[in-house]
N, C-alpha and C positions, 0 to 999 in steps of 0.2 A: 775658460772655454774648454780646456782639456779635461778638467774635472767634471764639467757638465756632460761632455761626450761620454766619459767613462760611466757616469751614473746612468745615462740613458741606455747604454749597452747592457749594464747589469740588470736594469729593470726589464729590458726586452728578454734577456736570458731567463730571468725569474718567471716572467709571464709565460714564456714558451714551456718552461719546466712544469708549471702548474697545469697548463693545458694538456701537456703530454701525459702527466700523471692521471688527469681526469679521464682522458681517452683510454689509457691503460686500464684504469679501474672499471670503465664501462665494458671493455673487451673481456675483462676477467670474469664477468657475470655469466654463469652457465645458463643456457636456455633449456628449460624443462617443459615438456609438453604436458598439458593437463586436459583431461576429458571427463565428461560426466553423462550419465544416462539415468533418468528417473523412471522407475518401474511402478511405483505406488505413491499416491497422495491420499491422505485420510486425516481425520480429526482436525479439520480447519476450524480454529477457535478465534472468532473475531474479537471477543471480549478480552482474551489474553494475548492476542496477536501472535498465535503460534500455529504451526502446522506440522504434522508428522509425515515423513517421507521415507521410502526405501529407494536407494539409488546405488548405482555403480560409479566408482571413481577410479581413474587410472592416471599414472604418471609415467612418462618416458624420460629417463635420466641419461645424459650423454656418457657417463662413466660410473664406476663403482664407488666414487667418493661419497655419494649420497645414500649409501646402503642403510645407514642407521639413523637417518634424519626423521624428524617427527612432524607430521602434518596436523595442522590445527584447523578445525571447522569453527570459525569465529563466532557464528550466531547459533551454535548448537546448545540447547539447554541440557540435553543428554544425548548420547549416541552409543551404539553397540556395533562392533565390527562382526558381521555375520560370516564373512569369508574374506580371505586374503591370499594373494599369490604373487610370487616374484620369479621372473625368468629372464634369461639372457637372450637378447635378440641377435640376429645374424650380423647386424652392423656394429655390434659391440655395445649397443645401448642396453639399459636395464629397464624392463617393464614391471611396474608394481600395480597390482589390481586390488580393489577393495569393494566389498558389498556391505553397505552400511544402513542401519536403521537409526533415524535421528528425529528428534523434535526440535524444530528450528524456530527461533524468534524472528519476527518480521516487522520491519518499520513501515507498516501500512498507513496510508492516509485515507481517511473516510470523509473527506470534504465533499465529494460528489456521490457518496453512497446513496442508493444502491446501484447507481448507473456508472460507477467507476470501474476501471481495470486495475487489478493489483498484480504485483510481482511476488512470486515465491522465489526467494534468493538463497543460494547456497554459497557462503563466503569462505574462501580457503586461503590459508597462508602456510608458509613453511616456518616452523618455530625455531629451527636451528640456524638457518642461513638468511642473512639480511639481503637487501636488494642488490648490493654491490657484489654479492657472491652468487645469487640465484635470481633468475627472472622467468616468470611463467609465460608460456605462449599457448594459446587455446587450440584444442583439437576440434575445430568447427565441423569437420567432415563426419566424425563418428559420434559426436555428442548429440543428445536429444532427449525425447520423452516418449513414453508409450501412450499414444493418443487414444488407445482403446480402453484405458483404465477408467472405471466409473468414478467420477467425482461429483457426488450428489449436490445439486444446486449451483454448479459452476461449469463454465465452458473453458477448455484449455486452448490457449492461443500460441503465440510465437515463443521461441526460446533463443537465448543469445548469451554470449560471454562478454564480460568487461574485465580488462586487465589494467591495473594501475599500481603505483607505489603508494603505500599507506604510511604516513608519517606519525611516529609516536614521540611525544615530548618527554621521553625518558630513554636512558641507555640500558635499562634492565640490569643495572649493576656492572656493566662493562665500561671501564674507565676510558678505553680508546675511542669510544663513541661520542665523547664530549657532550653527554647529556641528552642526545637525541638519537633516534634510529629510524630506519626505513625498511619495510619489508614488501616484497612483491605480493600483491593480492589479486586473486582470481575469483570473480563472482559469476556464477551460472544462474540465470534467471529464467523463469517460466511465467508467462502472462496468464492470468485467469480473470474471467469476468463473471459477474453475478447472473444467475439464471434460475433463481429460486422463487417460484410463484407464491409459495406459502409465506415467505418473508414479505413479499410485496403486499399480499392480502392483509397480513398482521399490521403492517404500518399504514398503508394507504386505504385499506378497506374501511378502517374506522373513520378516516377523513371523508370518504365517500358517504358513509352513514351520516356523519355530522351535516354535510351539505344537503343530503336528502331530507333530514329532519327539519332543517331550516326552511327548505323549499316547501315542505308540507305545512309549515307554520303559516305561510301566507295564504293558504286555502282555508284556514280556520277563520270563522267570523271575527272581525276586529274586536267586538265587545267581549268575546270569550277569552279574556286575558289569562285565566288560569291554564287553559289548554295550551295557549301560545307559550307561556312561560315554561311549562313542562317540556314542550318540544325543544325550546332553545336551551334549557338546562341539560337535557339529554344530549344535545349536539355538543355542548361544551365538554361534558364528561367523555364523549367519544373521542374528542381531540386529545384530552388528557390520557385516555387509554392508549392512543396511538403513540404518545410520547413515552409512556411506560414500556410499551413493546419495543420501542427503539433502544431505550436505555438498557433493556435486558439483552440486547444483541451486541451493541457497540460498547467499547471502553469509554471512560470519561474523556472529554475533550476540552481544550482551553479555547477553541474557536467555534464559531457557529457554522455548521455544515449545511448542505442542501436540504436534508430532511428537516433540520431544525427550522430553516427559513420557511419551508412549506407548512410545517405545523404551526409556527408562530403567526404566519399570515392568515391561516385558516382560523386560528383562535381569535385573532384581531377582527376578522370578518364576523365571527359569531358574536363578539361583544358589540360591534357596531349595529348588527341587526337587532340585538337585544335593546339597545338604546333607542333605535328607530321604532321598534315595536311599542315601547312604553310611551314615546312621544306621540306615536300615531294613535294610540289608545286615547290619549288626552285630546288629540286633534279631532278624533271621531265625535266627541261630545260637542265640538264647536262647528265643524264643517265636515259632514260625512262624505261629500263628493271628493274633496281634497284628500281626505284620509284614504279613500279607496284608490285614488290615483297614486299616492305614495306607496300603497301596498302593492299595486301592479308593477310599479317601477322597480321596487326592491326584489320582487319575484323574478323580473327579467334579469336584474343584476346577478342574482344568485344562480340562475340558469347559465348566464354567460360565464360566471366564475367556474362552474362545473365543466362546461364545454372547453374552456381555456385550459383547465387542469388536465383534461383528457388528451387534448392535442399536445401538451407538453410531455406527458408520459409516453405517448405514441412516438413523438419525435426523439425522445431520449432513448 
């Protein structure tokens, strides 16, 4: 009984010691204020998932311990510091300011393209100090973006900060880290939405043309099979042209997106009308009245397909 009581006391002391150490470790992390202001956005490349930006970046450090630390822009393919400044504030803090031009890689999702909203993300870490030494806190008051900058084909939306600890499954050669490490990560994001009418015309204009050609096919006399085949073939080529235009804009994808579904459904509709047209040509030799009825029904279906597509685009 006495041994059990001693063991329980020792476990309680050990647990309290670990918790105290964890709290002390959390308290030891310095809070560093980070802010950003984007002044230019250009060269948005959907195929490569990159965008070029010019932005201001600043940090307010509580003391001079961090004077020689290195800031890492995680998703920068390349970057150039155009201006930098360091000054001592009246409260003893140190302000570091940078003006940077960079090309940033973006993890964009094109599942709902061209009706989706994308984020231009600027991801920042401190290369020298892990999360138990340094924690970022966002300067939401002064961060932002110049909404007057022209970004051709895009509308600029909201901006926001996200702060989290990022876990690496490596110690980067530091044995005291026991094979893993964590760094405070600050991500400044700006929302942009597509507003490029030319891209819309390149992709969906060909689909409109395909539907119009198929609709015209039903006004051609049923016995004129050659003219009907020519119109249907032209419609199928228009759908293929839409797919080629899309592939020239977007990167390869492992999933089927919204544009792919629209193009595939349109192509499937073209193939169905081709089959119906051939069967209707054969039916016309047997029963002209029924053949004309089928022709009118599929003309109505095609018109409904076009109207439905327009309502979908307007709603989107």
